[in-house]
C-alpha positions, 0 to 999 in steps of 0.5 A, a space after each residue: 500500500 502506498 504511503 500517503 503524504 501531506 504537504 504544507 505550503 502546497 502552492 509554493 515552489 517547494 510544495 508544487 515540486 513535492 506534489 509533482 514528484 509524488 505524482 511520479 512515484 508508485 509507492 507514495 500518494 498525495 493525501 492532503 495539501 495545506 496552505 495558509 488561511 489567507 492563501 488564494 490557492 485554498 480550494 484549488 486542486 493540488 495536482 493542477 497547481 503543480 501542473 500534473 493534472 487533477 489529483 482530487 486533493 483540494 488545498 485546505 488550511 485546516 489540518 484537523 479535518 484531514 488527519 485521516 487522509 495522510 501518514 506522513 506530513 512534509 513541512 517546509 515552512 517557518 518555525 512558528 507554523 511548524 510548531 503550531 502543527 506539531 502538537 496536532 500531528 503528534 496527538 494524531 500519531 502521524 509521522 513528520 518530515 521537517 525541512 524548516 530551519 531557524 528554530 530557537 532552543 525552545 522550538 528544538 525542545 518541542 520537537 525533541 519532546 514530540 519525537 518521544 511520541 511520533 517519528 520525526 526526520 528533521 534536517 537543516 538540508 534534505 538534499 542527499 548531496 548536501 548530506 554527503 558533503 556534511 560527511 566530507 566536511 567532518 572527515 576533512 576537519 579531522 584530518 586537517 585539524 588546527 593546521 588550517 583556517 576554516 570558513 563557511 560561505 553560503 548564498 541564497 535567493 533574496 527571499 530567504 529570511 534567516 542567515 546564516 542558513 540552517 545548512 551553513 550553521 550545521 556545517 559550523 556545528 560539524 566543524 566545531 565538533 571535529 575540531 574541539 571548538 565551541 561554536 557559541 564563542 568561536 563563530 564569527 558572522 561577517 567581518 567589518 572594520 579593523 578586525 585584527 589578525 585572524 584567530 586560528 580557532 575562529 569558524 567564520 561565516 559569510 552570507 550572500 542574499 541575491 537574485 534567485 540563487 537556490 542554495 550554494 554552500 562552501 567550506 574553505 580550509 586554508 593552510 599555508 601554501 594550499 587550500 581545500 574547498 568543499 562545495 555544494 550548489 543546488 540548481 533546483 528544488 527537486 534535490 531537496 524534495 527528493 531527499 524529503 521523500 526519501 525521509 518519508 519512506 524511511 519513516 514508514 516503519 518507525 513509530 517514534 524517535 528523532 532522526 536526520 538525513 544522516 540516519 536516512 542515508 546510513 551515514 552514521 
């Protein structure tokens, strides 16, 4: 039996991409599609919005009326919206894939608590390629150690509201863990003016917001006489959507627990 998927932000770019890819599978089916209460897409057929033809799934804003139509909810939205739907999904015993970034500490705690009741995959980036890069970033940091300076450079479209991106922050977390540093005290977010010589323990972050850049991330390891750059460039949202669907499949036989894409891909 096909796993029934619900999609938030069904009229947005990611929502439409997810709907399109789901329609092309045999083991997944679209069970529900959600949008904001003020969306002009309410009542429209999600398949028609995605350009794949009628799927007989109307876009709605009320998740409580659709709980019996899906098994896994895929959410790419904003922290407030995710945290609002979290207790509803947990109470109903549904599984959840979270691609939303920018949660504060209390939001992370709420997700941790919900994972004791339902199975959740939450990742700062759902791309399979990016998660391979995460592993490479860790390996390089452990080998190179304190002989290099490390910098994280990321670029996204002008509409992205958080900076640095969740992916860049996670790269910083990986670097800090591998190098024995504390991201709270060793991170530097942008530089301006007379900053003085670089502290070797620094983990630097640089952010670009421009145009329609889907997502570029580079970790730079700069030593004496050489440098290494590990880069991932997203050219469409399909890679994020494919990863989210892979996460949904991973959750199909799990009832509780918090996982990420490293779990999904067997990279632990």
